[in-house]
C-alpha positions in Angstrom: 3.0 -12.7 4.4 1.1 -13.2 6.5 0.2 -17.2 6.2 4.0 -17.6 5.1 4.5 -17.2 8.9 2.0 -19.6 10.2 -1.0 -17.2 10.9 -4.6 -18.1 9.3 -6.0 -15.6 6.7 -9.4 -14.6 6.0 -8.9 -12.6 2.3 -12.0 -10.4 1.4 -13.5 -8.6 -1.2 -17.1 -8.9 -2.2 -16.1 -8.4 -5.7 -16.4 -12.1 -6.7 -13.9 -11.7 -9.8 -11.7 -9.3 -7.8 -11.8 -12.5 -5.2 -10.3 -15.0 -8.1 -7.6 -12.5 -9.3 -6.3 -12.1 -5.9 -6.8 -15.5 -5.5 -4.1 -16.2 -8.2 -2.4 -13.5 -7.6 -1.5 -14.7 -4.3 -1.0 -18.3 -5.2 1.5 -17.1 -8.1 3.0 -14.9 -5.8 3.6 -18.2 -3.3 4.8 -20.5 -6.4 7.4 -18.6 -7.2 8.2 -17.9 -3.4 8.5 -21.5 -3.0 11.0 -22.1 -6.5 13.4 -19.4 -5.7 13.7 -21.7 -2.2 14.4 -24.3 -4.4 16.5 -22.2 -6.8 18.9 -21.2 -3.4 19.2 -24.9 -2.3 16.6 -23.6 1.1 14.5 -26.7 0.4 14.3 -29.4 -2.7 11.5 -29.3 -4.5 9.0 -32.0 -2.1 9.8 -29.4 0.5 9.2 -26.6 -1.1 5.6 -28.1 -3.0 4.2 -29.4 0.6 5.6 -25.3 2.8 3.3 -24.2 -1.2 0.7 -26.2 -0.1 0.5 -25.8 3.8 0.7 -22.2 3.0 -2.3 -22.0 0.7 -4.6 -24.3 3.3 -4.1 -21.4 5.8 -5.8 -18.4 3.5 -9.8 -18.8 3.2 -11.1 -16.6 -0.2 -14.4 -15.7 0.8 -16.8 -13.0 -0.8 -18.8 -12.4 2.5 -17.4 -9.3 5.8 -19.4 -11.5 7.9 -16.5 -14.4 7.2 -14.2 -11.7 8.8 -16.1 -12.6 12.4 -13.7 -14.4 14.2 -10.5 -12.5 13.5 -8.4 -11.1 15.9 -6.7 -8.4 13.7 -8.4 -7.6 10.0 -6.3 -4.9 7.7 -8.3 -2.8 5.7 -7.0 -2.7 2.1 -9.7 -1.0 -0.3 -9.8 1.8 -2.6 -7.8 4.8 -1.8 -11.2 6.9 -0.9 -11.8 8.2 2.1 -16.3 8.2 2.3 -15.6 4.7 1.1 -13.1 3.2 3.6 -15.0 5.5 6.5 -18.6 3.3 5.4 -17.0 0.2 4.8 -15.4 0.5 9.0 -19.4 1.3 9.9 -20.2 -1.6 8.4 -16.8 -3.4 9.8 -17.1 -2.1 13.5 -20.6 -3.9 13.7 -20.2 -7.3 12.7 -16.3 -8.3 13.8 -15.4 -9.7 17.6 -15.7 -7.1 19.9 -12.0 -7.8 21.1 -10.3 -7.4 17.7 -8.0 -5.3 16.4 -8.9 -2.9 13.5 -6.1 -1.3 11.0 -6.1 0.3 8.0 -3.3 0.0 5.3 -3.6 3.7 3.8 -1.0 5.5 2.2 -2.5 8.5 3.4 -6.0 9.2 4.9 -6.7 10.2 8.9 -6.3 7.3 10.7 -8.0 9.0 13.5 -11.4 9.2 11.3 -11.2 5.6 9.9 -10.6 5.0 13.7 -13.5 7.2 14.8 -15.9 5.8 11.9 -15.4 2.5 13.0 -16.7 3.1 16.5 -13.6 1.5 18.7 -11.4 3.7 18.2 -9.4 2.8 20.7 -8.4 -0.5 19.1 -7.9 1.4 15.8 -4.3 2.0 13.7 -2.5 2.4 10.9 -0.4 -0.3 8.9 0.6 0.7 5.7 2.7 -2.0 4.1 5.2 -1.5 0.8 4.4 -2.9 -2.6 5.7 -5.4 -3.5 5.0 -6.6 0.2 6.8 -9.6 -0.2 10.1 -7.8 -0.9 9.6 -4.3 1.0 10.5 -5.1 4.6 9.2 -1.6 6.2 5.9 -1.5 7.8 4.4 1.9 9.3 2.7 1.5 12.6 0.3 4.9 12.7 -1.2 5.0 16.5 -3.5 8.2 17.2 -4.6 10.0 20.4 -7.3 7.3 21.1 -4.8 3.9 20.1 -4.5 2.4 23.2 -1.4 0.5 24.7 -2.1 -3.0 23.7 -3.8 -2.0 20.6 -0.5 -0.8 19.5 2.2 -3.1 21.3 0.0 -6.4 19.3 -0.4 -5.0 16.3 4.3 -3.6 16.7 4.9 -7.6 17.7 2.6 -9.1 14.8 4.4 -6.8 12.1 7.3 -8.2 13.6 6.3 -11.9 13.7 5.7 -11.7 9.4 9.1 -10.5 9.4 8.7 -6.1 9.2 10.6 -4.2 10.3 8.4 -1.4 12.3 8.7 2.0 12.8 6.6 3.6 14.4 4.3 7.5 13.6 1.6 9.9 15.2 -1.1 10.4 12.4 0.9 12.8 10.6 -0.2 12.7 6.6 1.6 10.3 4.9 3.3 9.5 7.9 7.0 9.2 7.4 7.4 7.6 3.6 4.8 9.7 2.3 5.3 12.6 3.7 8.6 13.3 3.0 8.6 10.7 -0.8 5.3 12.5 -2.2 6.8 16.4 -2.1 9.5 15.1 -4.0 7.9 13.3 -6.8 5.3 17.0 -7.0 8.9 18.9 -7.0 10.1 17.1 -10.2 6.9 16.8 -11.5 6.8 20.6 -10.9 10.4 21.4 -13.2 8.1 20.0 -16.6 5.5 21.9 -15.5 8.0 24.7 -15.5 10.6 23.8 -18.8 13.0 23.6 -16.3 14.2 20.0 -17.7 12.7 17.2 -19.3 11.3 14.0 -18.0 14.5 12.0 -19.0 16.7 14.5 -17.7 15.3 14.6 -14.1 14.9 11.1 -13.9 18.9 10.6 -14.7 20.0 13.5 -13.2 17.9 11.9 -9.1 19.3 8.3 -10.6 22.9 9.2 -10.9 23.9 12.1 -9.5 21.9 11.8 -5.9 22.0 7.2 -5.9 18.5 6.7 -6.7 17.4 3.4 -8.2 14.4 5.6 -10.0 13.9 9.0 -10.6 10.6 11.1 -9.3 8.8 10.7 -13.3 9.1 6.3 -13.1 8.7 6.2 -9.4 5.5 8.4 -9.7 4.2 6.0 -12.9 5.2 2.9 -11.3 3.1 4.4 -7.5 0.2 5.7 -10.0 -0.3 8.7 -11.3 -3.8 8.4 -9.4 -2.7 7.8 -6.5 -0.3 10.4 -6.2 -3.0 13.3 -7.5 -5.6 11.0 -4.6 -2.9 11.5 -2.2 -2.0 15.6 -2.6 -5.3 16.6 -3.2 -6.5 15.0 0.0 -3.6 16.8 1.7 -3.5 20.1 -0.2 -7.9 20.4 0.8 -7.0 19.3 4.3 -3.7 21.6 5.0 -3.9 24.3 2.3 -1.7 26.3 4.2 1.5 23.9 3.9 3.7 24.8 1.0 4.9 21.6 0.3 1.9 20.4 -1.0 1.4 21.1 -4.3 -0.2 19.9 -7.3 1.2 19.6 -11.0 -0.6 20.9 -13.6 1.1 17.5 -15.7 0.2 15.3 -13.2 -3.5 15.9 -13.5 -3.3 16.6 -17.2 -1.6 13.0 -17.1 -5.2 11.1 -14.9 -7.4 13.5 -16.9 -6.0 11.4 -20.0 -6.8 8.0 -18.4 -2.0 7.5 -18.5 -1.9 6.2 -15.2 1.7 5.0 -15.3 2.8 1.6 -14.9 -0.7 0.1 -14.1 -2.3 1.4 -17.9 0.9 0.9 -19.7 1.8 4.5 -20.3 2.3 7.6 -18.2 5.4 10.1 -17.8 6.9 6.4 -19.5 5.8 4.4 -21.5 6.0 0.6 -19.6 5.8 -2.8 -20.5 5.1 -4.8 -18.0 7.1 -3.6 -15.0 9.8 -1.7 -17.5 9.8 2.0 -18.6 11.3 1.7 -22.2 10.6 5.1 -23.6 9.7 9.3 -22.2 5.5 9.2 -23.5 4.9 12.7 -25.3 
C-alpha cells in the first residue's frame, strides 16, 4: 500500500527465502491490483502496465538491516515473539538515522516495552494494520506515555496518506480491535470445551444470528490458532486478574497437534485455500 501511494519502500528480511517469497507476493498483489483497474475500466492495459512498473520500482528488497539507515519511518512486522522483537529493536535503534520513527505492527505486545528496547521511546509508536492490508482500511495508532507529539502526528498523517482510516488507542492489551475480538473468540471456543455446542452450530449462530461475516471458529482458524494462543498466553501472563483472558483447552490441543487453521490446512475446520470446507474431527 505504501509504494502504491508514491512512497519509496525498503522491504527487509534477513532470511533470503522469506525475502524472495515476500517479493513474489508483493509482485503478484500488484499485478492483481493492476488487472482489477483494467477490469473496472479505470485504466487501459498500457496505463496499468506503467503503474505496475512504476510502483514496483519504488520497492527495494534487502537482506541487510543497514539498508534501513536512511529511512524516515520503519515498521516492524516480524514474528509475534516479544523477546525476538525486543532484540530486533535493540539492534535497529543503533542502526537507523536519529530522527527516524520506529513502529511495530504487533497485534498484542506492549508498545512501551518495545520502545524502551529501541533506546528511543519518544520516537516509537504502534502501527497495527489488518489483513489483508490492501483491503482492510483500518490502522490502529498506539501512543505510549513516552511517545512525543511529533512522532504521533507524523504517524497518524502517514496512515491517512496511504488510504487508511486511523484510530488512536493507548498502550492497552490488544489495543481496540483485538481487545474486543480475542475474548469473543475465546468464549466461542470455551463453549466447545464445555460441550455447550458444536463448532458448526456456534459459527452458524454468530453468522446468521449476529450478522457476523464468519463465526469464532472460522475466524480463529483464519487468524491462525497459534497466533490466538500466543496472544492469550501473553495477556494471561501480564494480567492474571482479568477474567476475560482465558485459554480454551481445545485451542491448546489444536496448536500442540500442529493444526493451526487456514495456514496449515486444518484447525477447527478443514481448509482448501482460503475456504473452510468441513468441520475437522
